[in-house]
TIVEX-397208 format. One record per residue (C-alpha): residue number from 1; residue in one letter; chain; x, y, z. Coordinates in steps of 0.1 Angstrom, whole numbers, plus 5000, padded with zeros to 4 digits. Layout:
residues N
<NUM,'A','A',<X,Y,Z>>;
...
This chain:
residues 81
<1,'M','A',<6998,3631,0570>>;
<2,'V','A',<7019,3637,0539>>;
<3,'V','A',<7056,3647,0539>>;
<4,'T','A',<7066,3664,0508>>;
<5,'S','A',<7093,3687,0494>>;
<6,'G','A',<7066,3705,0473>>;
<7,'G','A',<7055,3740,0478>>;
<8,'I','A',<7025,3758,0492>>;
<9,'D','A',<7007,3755,0458>>;
<10,'K','A',<7004,3718,0464>>;
<11,'L','A',<6981,3724,0493>>;
<12,'E','A',<6952,3728,0469>>;
<13,'A','A',<6958,3693,0456>>;
<14,'Y','A',<6961,3679,0491>>;
<15,'K','A',<6929,3697,0501>>;
<16,'R','A',<6910,3679,0473>>;
<17,'L','A',<6923,3646,0487>>;
<18,'K','A',<6912,3657,0522>>;
<19,'M','A',<6946,3650,0537>>;
<20,'P','A',<6943,3660,0574>>;
<21,'E','A',<6979,3672,0577>>;
<22,'V','A',<7007,3681,0553>>;
<23,'W','A',<7043,3687,0562>>;
<24,'F','A',<7067,3706,0539>>;
<25,'W','A',<7105,3705,0542>>;
<26,'Q','A',<7119,3735,0524>>;
<27,'D','A',<7152,3754,0528>>;
<28,'G','A',<7160,3735,0560>>;
<29,'K','A',<7127,3744,0577>>;
<30,'L','A',<7097,3722,0585>>;
<31,'S','A',<7062,3737,0580>>;
<32,'I','A',<7031,3719,0591>>;
<33,'Y','A',<6996,3725,0578>>;
<34,'H','A',<6964,3711,0593>>;
<35,'L','A',<6931,3709,0573>>;
<36,'R','A',<6903,3730,0588>>;
<37,'V','A',<6866,3729,0580>>;
<38,'A','A',<6845,3759,0591>>;
<39,'D','A',<6812,3772,0578>>;
<40,'N','A',<6815,3748,0547>>;
<41,'A','A',<6849,3763,0539>>;
<42,'V','A',<6879,3740,0537>>;
<43,'S','A',<6914,3754,0541>>;
<44,'Y','A',<6948,3746,0555>>;
<45,'E','A',<6961,3765,0585>>;
<46,'Q','A',<6998,3765,0593>>;
<47,'I','A',<7004,3752,0628>>;
<48,'S','A',<7035,3751,0651>>;
<49,'S','A',<7031,3716,0664>>;
<50,'D','A',<7016,3684,0651>>;
<51,'E','A',<6980,3680,0661>>;
<52,'L','A',<6980,3643,0653>>;
<53,'L','A',<7011,3636,0673>>;
<54,'P','A',<7010,3664,0699>>;
<55,'S','A',<7040,3651,0720>>;
<56,'L','A',<7063,3651,0690>>;
<57,'D','A',<7091,3676,0695>>;
<58,'I','A',<7093,3693,0661>>;
<59,'A','A',<7125,3712,0670>>;
<60,'F','A',<7143,3680,0679>>;
<61,'L','A',<7129,3662,0648>>;
<62,'T','A',<7142,3691,0627>>;
<63,'H','A',<7176,3687,0644>>;
<64,'C','A',<7177,3650,0636>>;
<65,'I','A',<7167,3657,0599>>;
<66,'D','A',<7197,3680,0597>>;
<67,'I','A',<7222,3653,0608>>;
<68,'P','A',<7240,3644,0576>>;
<69,'N','A',<7244,3607,0584>>;
<70,'H','A',<7210,3591,0582>>;
<71,'V','A',<7220,3562,0605>>;
<72,'E','A',<7232,3586,0632>>;
<73,'A','A',<7200,3607,0627>>;
<74,'A','A',<7178,3577,0633>>;
<75,'K','A',<7198,3566,0663>>;
<76,'T','A',<7197,3600,0679>>;
<77,'F','A',<7159,3602,0673>>;
<78,'R','A',<7152,3567,0687>>;
<79,'Q','A',<7173,3574,0718>>;
<80,'A','A',<7151,3604,0726>>;
<81,'L','A',<7119,3584,0724>>;
């Protein structure tokens, strides 16, 4: 998993590194991409939930990321675990 503020163009670089999952945080939105291999073709597919951590509530994580105070954000996230 890679968390980056980079753009979709960086997916090609991550594909060469065979990163199984890439997360992008842009304009207040989290986008998750999972590496797929089919018929000798390798590409990223945008997914709505994390395949490596399927029980992770992405909407709640996004809410916590938006909390301006990072201590409060971490506390809120930990309490939900």
